[in-house]
C-alpha positions in Angstrom: 11.8 -26.2 -49.9 14.4 -26.9 -52.5 14.4 -30.3 -54.2 17.9 -31.1 -53.1 17.1 -30.4 -49.4 14.0 -32.5 -49.7 16.0 -35.4 -51.2 18.6 -35.1 -48.4 15.9 -35.1 -45.7 14.2 -38.1 -47.5 17.5 -40.0 -47.5 18.1 -39.3 -43.8 14.6 -40.5 -42.9 14.9 -43.6 -45.2 18.2 -44.6 -43.8 17.8 -43.8 -40.1 14.2 -45.0 -39.6 15.3 -48.6 -39.9 18.4 -48.4 -37.8 18.5 -48.1 -34.0 19.2 -44.4 -34.2 16.7 -41.6 -33.9 15.3 -40.6 -37.3 13.5 -37.6 -35.8 16.6 -36.4 -34.0 18.7 -36.6 -37.1 16.0 -34.9 -39.2 15.9 -32.0 -36.7 19.7 -31.6 -36.8 19.7 -31.7 -40.6 16.9 -29.1 -40.8 18.8 -26.8 -38.5 22.1 -27.3 -40.4 20.2 -26.5 -43.7 18.4 -23.5 -42.1 14.9 -25.1 -42.6 12.0 -24.8 -40.3 9.9 -27.9 -39.6 7.6 -28.3 -42.6 4.6 -30.3 -41.3 3.3 -31.4 -44.7 6.8 -32.6 -45.8 7.2 -34.4 -42.4 3.8 -36.1 -43.0 5.0 -37.4 -46.4 8.2 -38.7 -44.9 6.3 -40.6 -42.3 3.7 -41.8 -44.9 6.6 -43.3 -46.9 7.9 -45.0 -43.8 4.5 -46.4 -43.0 4.1 -47.8 -46.5 7.5 -49.4 -46.4 6.7 -51.1 -43.1 3.3 -52.3 -44.3 4.7 -53.6 -47.5 7.5 -55.5 -45.7 5.3 -56.9 -42.9 2.1 -57.4 -44.9 1.9 -61.1 -44.1 2.5 -60.6 -40.4 -0.2 -57.9 -40.3 -2.6 -60.4 -41.9 -1.4 -63.1 -39.4 -2.1 -60.8 -36.4 -5.6 -60.1 -37.7 -6.4 -63.7 -38.4 -4.8 -65.0 -35.2 -5.5 -62.6 -32.4 -4.6 -65.2 -29.8 -1.1 -65.7 -31.1 1.9 -64.6 -29.1 2.8 -62.0 -31.7 -0.7 -60.6 -31.7 -0.9 -60.5 -27.9 2.4 -58.6 -27.8 1.3 -56.2 -30.5 -2.1 -55.4 -28.9 -0.6 -55.2 -25.4 1.9 -52.6 -26.6 -0.7 -50.2 -27.8 -2.2 -49.0 -24.5 1.1 -48.0 -22.7 2.3 -46.4 -25.9 -0.8 -44.3 -26.2 -0.9 -43.3 -22.5 2.7 -42.1 -22.6 2.3 -40.3 -25.9 -0.7 -38.6 -24.5 1.1 -37.6 -21.3 4.1 -36.2 -23.1 2.2 -34.7 -26.1 2.3 -31.1 -25.0 6.0 -31.2 -24.1 6.9 -32.7 -27.5 4.6 -30.3 -29.5 6.2 -27.3 -27.8 9.7 -28.5 -29.1 11.1 -27.8 -25.6 13.2 -31.0 -25.8 14.8 -30.2 -29.1 17.7 -28.6 -27.3 18.3 -31.9 -25.5 18.7 -34.1 -28.6 22.3 -34.8 -27.8 21.3 -36.1 -24.3 18.6 -38.3 -25.9 21.2 -39.7 -28.4 23.4 -40.7 -25.5 20.4 -42.2 -23.7 19.6 -44.3 -26.8 23.2 -45.6 -26.7 22.8 -46.5 -23.1 19.5 -48.2 -23.8 21.1 -50.3 -26.6 24.4 -51.1 -25.1 23.9 -51.6 -21.3 21.8 -54.7 -21.7 24.5 -56.2 -24.0 27.1 -55.6 -21.3 25.0 -57.0 -18.5 23.7 -59.9 -20.6 20.7 -60.3 -18.4 17.4 -61.2 -19.8 13.9 -62.1 -18.6 12.3 -65.2 -20.0 8.9 -63.8 -21.1 9.3 -64.3 -24.8 6.5 -62.9 -27.0 3.3 -62.3 -25.1 1.4 -59.7 -23.1 4.2 -58.9 -20.6 6.6 -58.3 -23.4 4.0 -56.2 -25.3 3.4 -54.0 -22.3 7.0 -53.4 -21.5 7.8 -52.8 -25.2 4.8 -50.4 -25.4 6.3 -48.4 -22.5 9.7 -48.3 -24.3 7.9 -47.1 -27.4 6.0 -44.4 -25.5 9.2 -43.1 -24.0 10.8 -43.1 -27.4 8.5 -40.2 -28.5 11.2 -37.8 -27.4 13.4 -36.5 -30.3 16.7 -38.3 -30.2 15.5 -41.6 -28.6 15.4 -44.3 -31.2 12.0 -46.0 -31.2 13.3 -49.1 -32.9 16.4 -49.2 -30.8 14.4 -48.9 -27.6 11.7 -51.4 -28.6 13.9 -54.1 -30.1 16.3 -53.9 -27.1 13.3 -54.1 -24.7 11.8 -57.1 -26.4 15.1 -58.9 -26.5 15.6 -58.2 -22.8 12.2 -59.8 -22.2 13.5 -63.0 -23.8 12.2 -62.5 -27.3 14.4 -63.8 -30.2 16.0 -60.9 -32.0 14.2 -61.6 -35.3 10.8 -61.6 -33.5 11.8 -58.5 -31.6 12.5 -56.6 -34.8 9.2 -57.8 -36.3 7.3 -56.7 -33.2 9.1 -53.3 -33.1 8.1 -52.4 -36.7 4.6 -53.8 -36.4 4.2 -51.6 -33.3 5.4 -48.6 -35.3 2.3 -48.8 -37.6 -0.3 -47.3 -35.2 2.3 -44.7 -33.9 3.1 -43.5 -37.4 -0.6 -43.3 -38.3 
Protein backbone atom coordinates (compact mmCIF):
# COMPACT_ATOMS: atom_id res chain seq x y z
CA UNK A 1 0.00 0.00 0.00
CA UNK A 2 1.39 3.35 -0.92
CA UNK A 3 2.13 5.75 1.91
CA UNK A 4 -0.31 8.40 0.62
CA UNK A 5 -3.18 5.90 0.53
CA UNK A 6 -2.29 4.75 4.05
CA UNK A 7 -2.32 8.36 5.27
CA UNK A 8 -5.71 8.97 3.64
CA UNK A 9 -7.20 5.83 5.22
CA UNK A 10 -5.66 6.76 8.59
CA UNK A 11 -7.21 10.22 8.39
CA UNK A 12 -10.60 8.77 7.47
CA UNK A 13 -10.43 6.38 10.45
CA UNK A 14 -9.20 9.09 12.81
CA UNK A 15 -11.88 11.58 11.83
CA UNK A 16 -14.87 9.28 11.42
CA UNK A 17 -14.31 7.01 14.45
CA UNK A 18 -15.23 9.75 16.87
CA UNK A 19 -18.20 11.11 14.95
CA UNK A 20 -21.65 9.52 14.72
CA UNK A 21 -20.89 8.20 11.24
CA UNK A 22 -19.59 4.78 10.31
CA UNK A 23 -15.80 4.66 10.15
CA UNK A 24 -15.86 1.12 8.74
CA UNK A 25 -18.34 2.10 6.03
CA UNK A 26 -16.30 5.11 5.02
CA UNK A 27 -13.08 3.09 4.99
CA UNK A 28 -14.67 0.49 2.71
CA UNK A 29 -15.85 3.19 0.30
CA UNK A 30 -12.42 4.87 0.32
CA UNK A 31 -10.68 1.54 -0.31
CA UNK A 32 -12.95 0.86 -3.27
CA UNK A 33 -12.41 4.33 -4.71
CA UNK A 34 -8.63 3.89 -4.40
CA UNK A 35 -8.78 0.34 -5.80
CA UNK A 36 -7.48 -1.28 -2.62
CA UNK A 37 -8.42 -4.62 -1.17
CA UNK A 38 -9.02 -4.94 2.55
CA UNK A 39 -5.58 -5.20 4.17
CA UNK A 40 -6.11 -7.02 7.47
CA UNK A 41 -2.80 -5.94 9.02
CA UNK A 42 -3.37 -2.30 8.14
CA UNK A 43 -6.93 -2.51 9.45
CA UNK A 44 -5.62 -3.93 12.73
CA UNK A 45 -3.21 -1.03 13.09
CA UNK A 46 -5.99 1.48 12.44
CA UNK A 47 -8.11 -0.09 15.15
CA UNK A 48 -5.15 -0.31 17.52
CA UNK A 49 -4.62 3.43 17.12
CA UNK A 50 -8.30 4.02 17.86
CA UNK A 51 -8.10 1.76 20.91
CA UNK A 52 -5.06 3.61 22.25
CA UNK A 53 -6.77 6.98 21.74
CA UNK A 54 -9.88 5.85 23.62
CA UNK A 55 -7.85 4.33 26.47
CA UNK A 56 -5.70 7.46 26.79
CA UNK A 57 -8.74 9.75 26.83
CA UNK A 58 -10.84 7.65 29.21
CA UNK A 59 -8.03 6.28 31.38
CA UNK A 60 -9.44 7.75 34.61
CA UNK A 61 -12.90 6.39 33.85
CA UNK A 62 -11.46 2.93 33.18
CA UNK A 63 -9.72 3.02 36.58
CA UNK A 64 -12.98 4.27 38.16
CA UNK A 65 -14.94 1.34 36.70
CA UNK A 66 -12.36 -1.15 37.94
CA UNK A 67 -12.29 0.37 41.44
CA UNK A 68 -16.05 0.96 41.65
CA UNK A 69 -17.80 -2.04 40.05
CA UNK A 70 -21.10 -1.12 41.72
CA UNK A 71 -21.22 2.39 40.26
CA UNK A 72 -23.89 3.21 37.70
CA UNK A 73 -21.26 3.69 35.00
CA UNK A 74 -19.66 0.32 35.77
CA UNK A 75 -23.02 -1.46 35.81
CA UNK A 76 -23.93 0.07 32.44
CA UNK A 77 -20.55 -0.90 31.01
CA UNK A 78 -20.62 -4.50 32.24
CA UNK A 79 -24.28 -4.99 31.28
CA UNK A 80 -23.53 -3.88 27.72
CA UNK A 81 -20.93 -6.59 27.15
CA UNK A 82 -23.17 -9.67 26.96
CA UNK A 83 -25.73 -8.45 24.39
CA UNK A 84 -22.92 -7.02 22.27
CA UNK A 85 -21.01 -10.32 22.30
CA UNK A 86 -24.12 -12.38 21.56
CA UNK A 87 -25.12 -10.24 18.56
CA UNK A 88 -21.56 -10.03 17.24
CA UNK A 89 -21.31 -13.82 17.45
CA UNK A 90 -24.67 -14.29 15.70
CA UNK A 91 -23.76 -11.95 12.85
CA UNK A 92 -20.07 -12.91 12.62
CA UNK A 93 -20.34 -15.15 9.55
CA UNK A 94 -22.47 -12.65 7.63
CA UNK A 95 -20.05 -9.82 8.35
CA UNK A 96 -16.92 -11.87 7.60
CA UNK A 97 -18.31 -12.89 4.20
CA UNK A 98 -18.64 -9.18 3.28
CA UNK A 99 -22.14 -9.89 2.00
CA UNK A 100 -23.40 -6.64 3.46
CA UNK A 101 -20.75 -4.41 1.88
CA UNK A 102 -23.09 -3.80 -1.04
CA UNK A 103 -25.66 -2.39 1.38
CA UNK A 104 -23.47 0.27 2.99
CA UNK A 105 -25.68 3.04 1.58
CA UNK A 106 -28.73 1.47 3.23
CA UNK A 107 -26.87 1.25 6.56
CA UNK A 108 -25.77 4.91 6.26
CA UNK A 109 -29.43 5.88 5.90
CA UNK A 110 -30.32 3.61 8.83
CA UNK A 111 -27.71 5.39 10.95
CA UNK A 112 -29.34 8.72 10.06
CA UNK A 113 -32.71 7.39 11.12
CA UNK A 114 -31.28 6.01 14.38
CA UNK A 115 -29.78 9.39 15.21
CA UNK A 116 -32.53 11.76 14.06
CA UNK A 117 -35.85 10.04 14.74
CA UNK A 118 -35.40 10.18 18.52
CA UNK A 119 -34.61 13.89 18.25
CA UNK A 120 -37.85 14.46 16.36
CA UNK A 121 -40.01 12.38 18.70
CA UNK A 122 -38.29 13.80 21.80
CA UNK A 123 -39.33 10.75 23.85
CA UNK A 124 -37.01 9.33 26.44
CA UNK A 125 -37.12 6.64 29.08
CA UNK A 126 -35.99 7.53 32.56
CA UNK A 127 -33.46 4.78 33.26
CA UNK A 128 -30.29 6.87 33.35
CA UNK A 129 -27.05 4.96 33.76
CA UNK A 130 -27.45 1.41 35.03
CA UNK A 131 -28.09 -2.17 34.00
CA UNK A 132 -31.14 -1.48 31.76
CA UNK A 133 -29.32 1.23 29.84
CA UNK A 134 -26.26 -1.01 29.56
CA UNK A 135 -28.25 -3.90 28.11
CA UNK A 136 -30.09 -1.70 25.59
CA UNK A 137 -26.86 0.09 24.65
CA UNK A 138 -25.15 -3.30 24.23
CA UNK A 139 -27.89 -4.36 21.82
CA UNK A 140 -27.39 -1.16 19.82
CA UNK A 141 -23.64 -1.75 19.76
CA UNK A 142 -24.12 -5.35 18.62
CA UNK A 143 -26.32 -4.23 15.74
CA UNK A 144 -23.75 -1.61 14.80
CA UNK A 145 -21.34 -4.33 13.70
CA UNK A 146 -22.80 -3.99 10.21
CA UNK A 147 -20.64 -1.82 7.95
CA UNK A 148 -22.29 1.56 7.55
CA UNK A 149 -24.01 1.67 10.95
CA UNK A 150 -22.25 4.05 13.29
CA UNK A 151 -21.39 2.31 16.55
CA UNK A 152 -20.97 5.57 18.43
CA UNK A 153 -24.08 7.09 16.86
CA UNK A 154 -26.21 4.07 17.76
CA UNK A 155 -24.87 3.71 21.31
CA UNK A 156 -24.91 7.40 22.24
CA UNK A 157 -28.42 7.83 20.85
CA UNK A 158 -29.62 4.72 22.66
CA UNK A 159 -28.12 5.76 25.99
CA UNK A 160 -29.62 9.26 25.66
CA UNK A 161 -33.01 7.72 24.81
CA UNK A 162 -32.69 5.72 28.02
CA UNK A 163 -32.43 8.97 29.96
CA UNK A 164 -28.66 9.24 30.28
CA UNK A 165 -27.09 12.69 30.11
CA UNK A 166 -25.36 13.21 26.74
CA UNK A 167 -21.90 13.57 28.34
CA UNK A 168 -22.32 10.27 30.18
CA UNK A 169 -23.77 8.61 27.08
CA UNK A 170 -20.68 9.55 25.07
CA UNK A 171 -18.43 8.28 27.85
CA UNK A 172 -20.33 4.99 28.06
CA UNK A 173 -20.25 4.61 24.27
CA UNK A 174 -16.50 4.94 24.00
CA UNK A 175 -15.81 2.83 27.08
CA UNK A 176 -18.00 0.12 25.52
CA UNK A 177 -15.92 0.33 22.35
CA UNK A 178 -12.80 -0.91 24.13
CA UNK A 179 -13.76 -4.62 24.37
CA UNK A 180 -15.22 -4.55 20.85
CA UNK A 181 -12.09 -3.07 19.33
CA UNK A 182 -9.95 -5.58 21.21
